[in-house]
PyMOL Python script that loads the backbone (N, CA, C, O; Angstrom):
from pymol import cmd

cmd.read_pdbstr("""\
ATOM      1  N   UNK A   1      11.317 -28.156  -4.341  1.00  0.00           N
ATOM      2  CA  UNK A   1      11.109 -26.827  -3.822  1.00  0.00           C
ATOM      3  C   UNK A   1      10.099 -26.106  -4.713  1.00  0.00           C
ATOM      4  O   UNK A   1      10.211 -26.150  -5.939  1.00  0.00           O
ATOM      5  N   UNK A   2       9.134 -25.458  -4.119  1.00  0.00           N
ATOM      6  CA  UNK A   2       8.156 -24.648  -4.836  1.00  0.00           C
ATOM      7  C   UNK A   2       8.510 -23.175  -4.695  1.00  0.00           C
ATOM      8  O   UNK A   2       9.136 -22.764  -3.718  1.00  0.00           O
ATOM      9  N   UNK A   3       8.103 -22.395  -5.676  1.00  0.00           N
ATOM     10  CA  UNK A   3       8.397 -20.964  -5.669  1.00  0.00           C
ATOM     11  C   UNK A   3       7.171 -20.174  -6.089  1.00  0.00           C
ATOM     12  O   UNK A   3       6.235 -20.715  -6.679  1.00  0.00           O
ATOM     13  N   UNK A   4       7.192 -18.887  -5.775  1.00  0.00           N
ATOM     14  CA  UNK A   4       6.131 -17.959  -6.151  1.00  0.00           C
ATOM     15  C   UNK A   4       6.726 -16.945  -7.124  1.00  0.00           C
ATOM     16  O   UNK A   4       7.839 -16.461  -6.921  1.00  0.00           O
ATOM     17  N   UNK A   5       5.985 -16.630  -8.172  1.00  0.00           N
ATOM     18  CA  UNK A   5       6.404 -15.569  -9.092  1.00  0.00           C
ATOM     19  C   UNK A   5       5.313 -14.506  -9.127  1.00  0.00           C
ATOM     20  O   UNK A   5       4.145 -14.802  -9.382  1.00  0.00           O
ATOM     21  N   UNK A   6       5.711 -13.269  -8.869  1.00  0.00           N
ATOM     22  CA  UNK A   6       4.775 -12.151  -8.841  1.00  0.00           C
ATOM     23  C   UNK A   6       4.816 -11.441 -10.191  1.00  0.00           C
ATOM     24  O   UNK A   6       5.826 -10.842 -10.559  1.00  0.00           O
ATOM     25  N   UNK A   7       3.706 -11.514 -10.923  1.00  0.00           N
ATOM     26  CA  UNK A   7       3.575 -10.784 -12.174  1.00  0.00           C
ATOM     27  C   UNK A   7       3.161  -9.363 -11.819  1.00  0.00           C
ATOM     28  O   UNK A   7       2.142  -9.154 -11.162  1.00  0.00           O
ATOM     29  N   UNK A   8       3.945  -8.392 -12.250  1.00  0.00           N
ATOM     30  CA  UNK A   8       3.639  -7.010 -11.900  1.00  0.00           C
ATOM     31  C   UNK A   8       2.912  -6.280 -13.017  1.00  0.00           C
ATOM     32  O   UNK A   8       1.908  -5.615 -12.761  1.00  0.00           O
ATOM     33  N   UNK A   9       3.388  -6.385 -14.233  1.00  0.00           N
ATOM     34  CA  UNK A   9       2.740  -5.668 -15.336  1.00  0.00           C
ATOM     35  C   UNK A   9       2.388  -6.603 -16.473  1.00  0.00           C
ATOM     36  O   UNK A   9       1.219  -6.729 -16.835  1.00  0.00           O
ATOM     37  N   UNK A  10       3.378  -7.254 -17.036  1.00  0.00           N
ATOM     38  CA  UNK A  10       3.134  -8.104 -18.193  1.00  0.00           C
ATOM     39  C   UNK A  10       3.046  -9.564 -17.813  1.00  0.00           C
ATOM     40  O   UNK A  10       3.690 -10.016 -16.866  1.00  0.00           O
ATOM     41  N   UNK A  11       2.244 -10.294 -18.558  1.00  0.00           N
ATOM     42  CA  UNK A  11       2.095 -11.720 -18.311  1.00  0.00           C
ATOM     43  C   UNK A  11       2.856 -12.546 -19.341  1.00  0.00           C
ATOM     44  O   UNK A  11       2.832 -13.775 -19.279  1.00  0.00           O
ATOM     45  N   UNK A  12       3.525 -11.901 -20.277  1.00  0.00           N
ATOM     46  CA  UNK A  12       4.260 -12.622 -21.311  1.00  0.00           C
ATOM     47  C   UNK A  12       5.616 -13.092 -20.772  1.00  0.00           C
ATOM     48  O   UNK A  12       6.210 -12.452 -19.904  1.00  0.00           O
ATOM     49  N   UNK A  13       6.086 -14.212 -21.301  1.00  0.00           N
ATOM     50  CA  UNK A  13       7.354 -14.756 -20.831  1.00  0.00           C
ATOM     51  C   UNK A  13       8.516 -13.823 -21.106  1.00  0.00           C
ATOM     52  O   UNK A  13       9.400 -13.686 -20.260  1.00  0.00           O
ATOM     53  N   UNK A  14       8.544 -13.177 -22.266  1.00  0.00           N
ATOM     54  CA  UNK A  14       9.683 -12.306 -22.563  1.00  0.00           C
ATOM     55  C   UNK A  14       9.676 -11.035 -21.701  1.00  0.00           C
ATOM     56  O   UNK A  14      10.675 -10.316 -21.667  1.00  0.00           O
ATOM     57  N   UNK A  15       8.584 -10.751 -21.015  1.00  0.00           N
ATOM     58  CA  UNK A  15       8.534  -9.633 -20.072  1.00  0.00           C
ATOM     59  C   UNK A  15       8.952 -10.062 -18.666  1.00  0.00           C
ATOM     60  O   UNK A  15       9.094  -9.227 -17.773  1.00  0.00           O
ATOM     61  N   UNK A  16       9.150 -11.371 -18.476  1.00  0.00           N
ATOM     62  CA  UNK A  16       9.449 -11.909 -17.149  1.00  0.00           C
ATOM     63  C   UNK A  16      10.642 -12.863 -17.194  1.00  0.00           C
ATOM     64  O   UNK A  16      10.468 -14.073 -17.051  1.00  0.00           O
ATOM     65  N   UNK A  17      11.852 -12.332 -17.392  1.00  0.00           N
ATOM     66  CA  UNK A  17      13.021 -13.217 -17.451  1.00  0.00           C
ATOM     67  C   UNK A  17      13.248 -13.973 -16.140  1.00  0.00           C
ATOM     68  O   UNK A  17      13.827 -15.060 -16.150  1.00  0.00           O
ATOM     69  N   UNK A  18      12.805 -13.422 -15.029  1.00  0.00           N
ATOM     70  CA  UNK A  18      12.952 -14.124 -13.745  1.00  0.00           C
ATOM     71  C   UNK A  18      12.118 -15.400 -13.731  1.00  0.00           C
ATOM     72  O   UNK A  18      12.536 -16.402 -13.151  1.00  0.00           O
ATOM     73  N   UNK A  19      10.950 -15.378 -14.359  1.00  0.00           N
ATOM     74  CA  UNK A  19      10.107 -16.569 -14.429  1.00  0.00           C
ATOM     75  C   UNK A  19      10.762 -17.632 -15.301  1.00  0.00           C
ATOM     76  O   UNK A  19      10.770 -18.811 -14.946  1.00  0.00           O
ATOM     77  N   UNK A  20      11.303 -17.227 -16.424  1.00  0.00           N
ATOM     78  CA  UNK A  20      11.996 -18.168 -17.300  1.00  0.00           C
ATOM     79  C   UNK A  20      13.159 -18.807 -16.570  1.00  0.00           C
ATOM     80  O   UNK A  20      13.356 -20.020 -16.647  1.00  0.00           O
ATOM     81  N   UNK A  21      13.928 -17.998 -15.863  1.00  0.00           N
ATOM     82  CA  UNK A  21      15.065 -18.506 -15.087  1.00  0.00           C
ATOM     83  C   UNK A  21      14.594 -19.466 -13.998  1.00  0.00           C
ATOM     84  O   UNK A  21      15.193 -20.522 -13.795  1.00  0.00           O
ATOM     85  N   UNK A  22      13.547 -19.107 -13.317  1.00  0.00           N
ATOM     86  CA  UNK A  22      13.012 -19.939 -12.239  1.00  0.00           C
ATOM     87  C   UNK A  22      12.579 -21.304 -12.751  1.00  0.00           C
ATOM     88  O   UNK A  22      12.851 -22.321 -12.112  1.00  0.00           O
ATOM     89  N   UNK A  23      11.915 -21.337 -13.887  1.00  0.00           N
ATOM     90  CA  UNK A  23      11.428 -22.601 -14.449  1.00  0.00           C
ATOM     91  C   UNK A  23      12.559 -23.513 -14.904  1.00  0.00           C
ATOM     92  O   UNK A  23      12.369 -24.726 -14.999  1.00  0.00           O
ATOM     93  N   UNK A  24      13.726 -22.955 -15.186  1.00  0.00           N
ATOM     94  CA  UNK A  24      14.857 -23.745 -15.656  1.00  0.00           C
ATOM     95  C   UNK A  24      15.770 -24.202 -14.525  1.00  0.00           C
ATOM     96  O   UNK A  24      16.699 -24.972 -14.766  1.00  0.00           O
ATOM     97  N   UNK A  25      15.531 -23.752 -13.313  1.00  0.00           N
ATOM     98  CA  UNK A  25      16.384 -24.139 -12.186  1.00  0.00           C
ATOM     99  C   UNK A  25      16.120 -25.580 -11.759  1.00  0.00           C
ATOM    100  O   UNK A  25      14.969 -26.005 -11.655  1.00  0.00           O
ATOM    101  N   UNK A  26      17.184 -26.316 -11.515  1.00  0.00           N
ATOM    102  CA  UNK A  26      16.986 -27.678 -11.024  1.00  0.00           C
ATOM    103  C   UNK A  26      16.429 -27.658  -9.602  1.00  0.00           C
ATOM    104  O   UNK A  26      16.797 -26.808  -8.791  1.00  0.00           O
ATOM    105  N   UNK A  27      15.559 -28.583  -9.318  1.00  0.00           N
ATOM    106  CA  UNK A  27      15.000 -28.692  -7.974  1.00  0.00           C
ATOM    107  C   UNK A  27      13.690 -27.955  -7.778  1.00  0.00           C
ATOM    108  O   UNK A  27      13.021 -28.161  -6.766  1.00  0.00           O
ATOM    109  N   UNK A  28      13.306 -27.103  -8.716  1.00  0.00           N
ATOM    110  CA  UNK A  28      12.032 -26.392  -8.606  1.00  0.00           C
ATOM    111  C   UNK A  28      10.943 -27.331  -9.124  1.00  0.00           C
ATOM    112  O   UNK A  28      10.928 -27.692 -10.301  1.00  0.00           O
ATOM    113  N   UNK A  29      10.046 -27.715  -8.243  1.00  0.00           N
ATOM    114  CA  UNK A  29       8.993 -28.656  -8.615  1.00  0.00           C
ATOM    115  C   UNK A  29       7.656 -27.983  -8.880  1.00  0.00           C
ATOM    116  O   UNK A  29       6.757 -28.600  -9.452  1.00  0.00           O
ATOM    117  N   UNK A  30       7.514 -26.749  -8.479  1.00  0.00           N
ATOM    118  CA  UNK A  30       6.262 -26.039  -8.698  1.00  0.00           C
ATOM    119  C   UNK A  30       6.468 -24.543  -8.662  1.00  0.00           C
ATOM    120  O   UNK A  30       7.280 -24.028  -7.894  1.00  0.00           O
ATOM    121  N   UNK A  31       5.717 -23.849  -9.509  1.00  0.00           N
ATOM    122  CA  UNK A  31       5.751 -22.385  -9.543  1.00  0.00           C
ATOM    123  C   UNK A  31       4.319 -21.905  -9.391  1.00  0.00           C
ATOM    124  O   UNK A  31       3.440 -22.306 -10.153  1.00  0.00           O
ATOM    125  N   UNK A  32       4.086 -21.053  -8.414  1.00  0.00           N
ATOM    126  CA  UNK A  32       2.764 -20.507  -8.163  1.00  0.00           C
ATOM    127  C   UNK A  32       2.743 -19.056  -8.637  1.00  0.00           C
ATOM    128  O   UNK A  32       3.370 -18.196  -8.019  1.00  0.00           O
ATOM    129  N   UNK A  33       2.029 -18.777  -9.728  1.00  0.00           N
ATOM    130  CA  UNK A  33       1.975 -17.406 -10.235  1.00  0.00           C
ATOM    131  C   UNK A  33       0.970 -16.567  -9.446  1.00  0.00           C
ATOM    132  O   UNK A  33      -0.105 -17.040  -9.079  1.00  0.00           O
ATOM    133  N   UNK A  34       1.343 -15.321  -9.197  1.00  0.00           N
ATOM    134  CA  UNK A  34       0.465 -14.382  -8.493  1.00  0.00           C
ATOM    135  C   UNK A  34       0.370 -13.108  -9.328  1.00  0.00           C
ATOM    136  O   UNK A  34       1.380 -12.551  -9.759  1.00  0.00           O
ATOM    137  N   UNK A  35      -0.860 -12.663  -9.543  1.00  0.00           N
ATOM    138  CA  UNK A  35      -1.091 -11.384 -10.197  1.00  0.00           C
ATOM    139  C   UNK A  35      -2.093 -10.626  -9.357  1.00  0.00           C
ATOM    140  O   UNK A  35      -3.206 -11.101  -9.131  1.00  0.00           O
ATOM    141  N   UNK A  36      -1.711  -9.459  -8.896  1.00  0.00           N
ATOM    142  CA  UNK A  36      -2.586  -8.635  -8.063  1.00  0.00           C
ATOM    143  C   UNK A  36      -3.079  -7.479  -8.920  1.00  0.00           C
ATOM    144  O   UNK A  36      -2.288  -6.692  -9.441  1.00  0.00           O
ATOM    145  N   UNK A  37      -4.379  -7.390  -9.057  1.00  0.00           N
ATOM    146  CA  UNK A  37      -4.956  -6.329  -9.873  1.00  0.00           C
ATOM    147  C   UNK A  37      -4.822  -4.995  -9.152  1.00  0.00           C
ATOM    148  O   UNK A  37      -5.367  -4.808  -8.063  1.00  0.00           O
ATOM    149  N   UNK A  38      -4.111  -4.094  -9.753  1.00  0.00           N
ATOM    150  CA  UNK A  38      -3.853  -2.776  -9.191  1.00  0.00           C
ATOM    151  C   UNK A  38      -5.136  -1.941  -9.216  1.00  0.00           C
ATOM    152  O   UNK A  38      -5.783  -1.853 -10.260  1.00  0.00           O
ATOM    153  N   UNK A  39      -5.517  -1.327  -8.094  1.00  0.00           N
ATOM    154  CA  UNK A  39      -6.712  -0.474  -8.069  1.00  0.00           C
ATOM    155  C   UNK A  39      -6.657   0.657  -9.103  1.00  0.00           C
ATOM    156  O   UNK A  39      -7.698   1.162  -9.524  1.00  0.00           O
ATOM    157  N   UNK A  40      -5.463   1.050  -9.507  1.00  0.00           N
ATOM    158  CA  UNK A  40      -5.284   2.067 -10.543  1.00  0.00           C
ATOM    159  C   UNK A  40      -6.030   1.668 -11.817  1.00  0.00           C
ATOM    160  O   UNK A  40      -6.692   2.496 -12.443  1.00  0.00           O
ATOM    161  N   UNK A  41      -5.914   0.382 -12.197  1.00  0.00           N
ATOM    162  CA  UNK A  41      -6.575  -0.091 -13.405  1.00  0.00           C
ATOM    163  C   UNK A  41      -8.077  -0.208 -13.223  1.00  0.00           C
ATOM    164  O   UNK A  41      -8.835   0.048 -14.159  1.00  0.00           O
ATOM    165  N   UNK A  42      -8.513  -0.585 -12.050  1.00  0.00           N
ATOM    166  CA  UNK A  42      -9.948  -0.701 -11.781  1.00  0.00           C
ATOM    167  C   UNK A  42     -10.600   0.672 -11.886  1.00  0.00           C
ATOM    168  O   UNK A  42     -11.648   0.813 -12.516  1.00  0.00           O
ATOM    169  N   UNK A  43      -9.998   1.674 -11.283  1.00  0.00           N
ATOM    170  CA  UNK A  43     -10.534   3.034 -11.339  1.00  0.00           C
ATOM    171  C   UNK A  43     -10.541   3.556 -12.778  1.00  0.00           C
ATOM    172  O   UNK A  43     -11.479   4.235 -13.197  1.00  0.00           O
ATOM    173  N   UNK A  44      -9.497   3.236 -13.517  1.00  0.00           N
ATOM    174  CA  UNK A  44      -9.412   3.697 -14.900  1.00  0.00           C
ATOM    175  C   UNK A  44     -10.510   3.085 -15.748  1.00  0.00           C
ATOM    176  O   UNK A  44     -11.054   3.752 -16.627  1.00  0.00           O
ATOM    177  N   UNK A  45     -10.845   1.826 -15.499  1.00  0.00           N
ATOM    178  CA  UNK A  45     -11.880   1.172 -16.314  1.00  0.00           C
ATOM    179  C   UNK A  45     -13.263   1.724 -15.992  1.00  0.00           C
ATOM    180  O   UNK A  45     -14.135   1.724 -16.860  1.00  0.00           O
ATOM    181  N   UNK A  46     -13.482   2.189 -14.778  1.00  0.00           N
ATOM    182  CA  UNK A  46     -14.792   2.689 -14.383  1.00  0.00           C
ATOM    183  C   UNK A  46     -15.028   4.120 -14.850  1.00  0.00           C
ATOM    184  O   UNK A  46     -16.175   4.556 -14.956  1.00  0.00           O
ATOM    185  N   UNK A  47     -13.975   4.841 -15.124  1.00  0.00           N
ATOM    186  CA  UNK A  47     -14.112   6.233 -15.549  1.00  0.00           C
ATOM    187  C   UNK A  47     -13.845   6.407 -17.038  1.00  0.00           C
ATOM    188  O   UNK A  47     -13.791   7.534 -17.532  1.00  0.00           O
ATOM    189  N   UNK A  48     -13.677   5.292 -17.762  1.00  0.00           N
ATOM    190  CA  UNK A  48     -13.347   5.323 -19.190  1.00  0.00           C
ATOM    191  C   UNK A  48     -12.088   6.131 -19.472  1.00  0.00           C
ATOM    192  O   UNK A  48     -11.981   6.803 -20.498  1.00  0.00           O
ATOM    193  N   UNK A  49     -11.151   6.054 -18.560  1.00  0.00           N
ATOM    194  CA  UNK A  49      -9.880   6.748 -18.711  1.00  0.00           C
ATOM    195  C   UNK A  49      -9.003   6.017 -19.724  1.00  0.00           C
ATOM    196  O   UNK A  49      -9.068   4.791 -19.814  1.00  0.00           O
ATOM    197  N   UNK A  50      -8.189   6.736 -20.483  1.00  0.00           N
ATOM    198  CA  UNK A  50      -7.328   6.083 -21.466  1.00  0.00           C
ATOM    199  C   UNK A  50      -6.111   5.389 -20.850  1.00  0.00           C
ATOM    200  O   UNK A  50      -5.210   4.980 -21.582  1.00  0.00           O
ATOM    201  N   UNK A  51      -6.064   5.245 -19.519  1.00  0.00           N
ATOM    202  CA  UNK A  51      -4.909   4.612 -18.886  1.00  0.00           C
ATOM    203  C   UNK A  51      -4.800   3.121 -19.210  1.00  0.00           C
ATOM    204  O   UNK A  51      -3.725   2.535 -19.080  1.00  0.00           O
ATOM    205  N   UNK A  52      -5.898   2.512 -19.628  1.00  0.00           N
ATOM    206  CA  UNK A  52      -5.881   1.094 -19.965  1.00  0.00           C
ATOM    207  C   UNK A  52      -6.869   0.846 -21.100  1.00  0.00           C
ATOM    208  O   UNK A  52      -7.973   1.390 -21.107  1.00  0.00           O
ATOM    209  N   UNK A  53      -6.461   0.020 -22.055  1.00  0.00           N
ATOM    210  CA  UNK A  53      -7.319  -0.266 -23.187  1.00  0.00           C
ATOM    211  C   UNK A  53      -8.388  -1.306 -22.855  1.00  0.00           C
ATOM    212  O   UNK A  53      -8.263  -2.058 -21.888  1.00  0.00           O
ATOM    213  N   UNK A  54      -9.422  -1.332 -23.661  1.00  0.00           N
ATOM    214  CA  UNK A  54     -10.538  -2.255 -23.445  1.00  0.00           C
ATOM    215  C   UNK A  54     -10.072  -3.703 -23.523  1.00  0.00           C
ATOM    216  O   UNK A  54     -10.455  -4.525 -22.690  1.00  0.00           O
ATOM    217  N   UNK A  55      -9.256  -4.017 -24.508  1.00  0.00           N
ATOM    218  CA  UNK A  55      -8.777  -5.391 -24.660  1.00  0.00           C
ATOM    219  C   UNK A  55      -7.915  -5.830 -23.478  1.00  0.00           C
ATOM    220  O   UNK A  55      -8.033  -6.957 -22.997  1.00  0.00           O
ATOM    221  N   UNK A  56      -7.056  -4.936 -23.021  1.00  0.00           N
ATOM    222  CA  UNK A  56      -6.208  -5.283 -21.873  1.00  0.00           C
ATOM    223  C   UNK A  56      -7.071  -5.498 -20.628  1.00  0.00           C
ATOM    224  O   UNK A  56      -6.831  -6.435 -19.867  1.00  0.00           O
ATOM    225  N   UNK A  57      -8.057  -4.654 -20.418  1.00  0.00           N
ATOM    226  CA  UNK A  57      -8.932  -4.794 -19.258  1.00  0.00           C
ATOM    227  C   UNK A  57      -9.665  -6.139 -19.289  1.00  0.00           C
ATOM    228  O   UNK A  57      -9.760  -6.820 -18.268  1.00  0.00           O
ATOM    229  N   UNK A  58     -10.180  -6.518 -20.461  1.00  0.00           N
ATOM    230  CA  UNK A  58     -10.878  -7.790 -20.586  1.00  0.00           C
ATOM    231  C   UNK A  58      -9.939  -8.959 -20.326  1.00  0.00           C
ATOM    232  O   UNK A  58     -10.331  -9.956 -19.720  1.00  0.00           O
ATOM    233  N   UNK A  59      -8.689  -8.830 -20.788  1.00  0.00           N
ATOM    234  CA  UNK A  59      -7.705  -9.891 -20.549  1.00  0.00           C
ATOM    235  C   UNK A  59      -7.402 -10.046 -19.071  1.00  0.00           C
ATOM    236  O   UNK A  59      -7.327 -11.160 -18.554  1.00  0.00           O
ATOM    237  N   UNK A  60      -7.227  -8.914 -18.396  1.00  0.00           N
ATOM    238  CA  UNK A  60      -6.913  -8.981 -16.955  1.00  0.00           C
ATOM    239  C   UNK A  60      -8.088  -9.528 -16.183  1.00  0.00           C
ATOM    240  O   UNK A  60      -8.016  -9.658 -14.961  1.00  0.00           O
TER     241      UNK A  60
END
""", "prot")
cmd.dss("prot")
cmd.show_as("cartoon", "prot")
cmd.util.cbc("prot")
cmd.orient("prot")
């Protein structure tokens, strides 16, 4: 069985206990990660708003 995991804010494992749980379940043969870039962050990066840091923007 394959599953999808939606990353909402953080990409770190300790921020996503559902992902850790999913990976440990028997029968799961594949996990497809999805991260949708929120337009909020795109607008913030274009206006030099302090809503997101430069390093975080580059990482995303």
